[in-house]
Each structure stands twice: as C-alpha cells, then as structure tokens.
C-alpha positions as CSV (number, residue, x, y, z in Angstrom):
1,M,124.7,99.4,166.5
2,E,124.0,102.5,169.0
3,K,120.6,102.8,167.2
4,A,119.8,99.1,167.7
5,V,120.5,99.6,171.2
6,R,118.5,102.8,172.0
7,E,115.6,101.2,169.9
8,F,115.7,98.1,172.1
9,L,116.1,99.8,175.3
10,F,113.4,102.4,174.7
11,R,110.9,100.6,172.7
12,D,107.4,102.0,173.2
13,M,108.7,104.9,175.2
14,N,108.5,108.7,173.9
15,G,111.2,110.9,173.7
16,C,111.3,114.7,174.2
17,T,111.9,117.8,172.0
18,D,115.3,117.9,173.1
19,G,118.0,117.9,170.1
20,N,119.9,115.3,171.9
21,C,117.1,113.1,173.5
22,V,118.6,109.9,175.3
23,I,115.3,108.1,174.2
24,S,114.9,109.7,170.4
25,G,118.5,110.4,169.6
26,K,119.9,113.2,167.7
27,R,117.3,115.8,165.8
28,S,117.5,117.7,163.1
29,G,115.5,120.6,162.4
30,M,113.6,122.4,164.9
31,H,114.2,121.3,168.6
32,T,114.9,122.8,172.1
33,N,118.3,122.7,173.8
34,G,117.2,122.7,177.4
35,G,118.5,119.4,178.2
36,C,116.9,115.7,177.8
37,H,115.1,114.8,181.2
38,C,113.5,111.5,179.8
39,I,115.3,109.3,181.9
40,Q,114.6,111.4,185.4
41,N,111.1,111.7,184.2
42,L,110.3,107.9,183.9
43,G,107.9,106.4,186.1
44,R,108.6,103.3,188.2
45,A,107.0,100.9,185.7
46,Q,109.1,102.0,182.8
47,L,112.2,102.2,185.0
48,N,111.6,98.7,185.9
49,I,111.1,97.7,182.0
50,L,114.4,99.7,181.4
51,A,115.9,97.5,183.7
52,S,115.0,94.3,182.9
53,R,115.9,95.4,179.2
54,L,119.2,96.4,180.4
55,M,119.9,92.9,182.0
56,V,119.1,91.3,178.8
57,I,121.9,93.2,177.2
58,A,124.2,92.6,180.5
59,D,123.4,88.7,180.1
60,K,124.2,88.7,176.7
61,K,121.0,87.7,175.3
62,I,120.7,89.5,172.4
63,D,123.2,90.2,169.6
64,F,123.2,93.6,168.1
65,N,125.7,92.8,165.5
66,D,123.4,90.7,163.4
C-alpha cells in the first residue's frame, strides 16, 4: 500500500539520488546519503498539486486496498 500511495502522491515528479528519497523510495545500488530535500525543493505549483492529492486521500475518494 505504501508504494501505491507514493505513486499516487508523487506521480510525474522526479526524485533525487538519496538512498531514502521521499518521492522515489528506497534505492539499492549507487546512491547518496545526504538526506532527501525533494519536498523542501518543490515549487509552488507542485506543492498545490501535492496538497490536492492529499485532500483526495483525506476525503477517502480513493481506496488503495483494491
């Protein structure tokens, strides 16, 4: 379910190379460990998109248990 939620929230957004990137999830192989700053670096438009997607989940208009 975690992967489905991440894919819904961050669809069409690029993650970073951090090993624990919030957007792309845990990475194996070569990666950095400096900490993910993807959410902090989102622009206003991307933050608005993310907020609307969070509202869809909060209003339970989408079920990830299918």
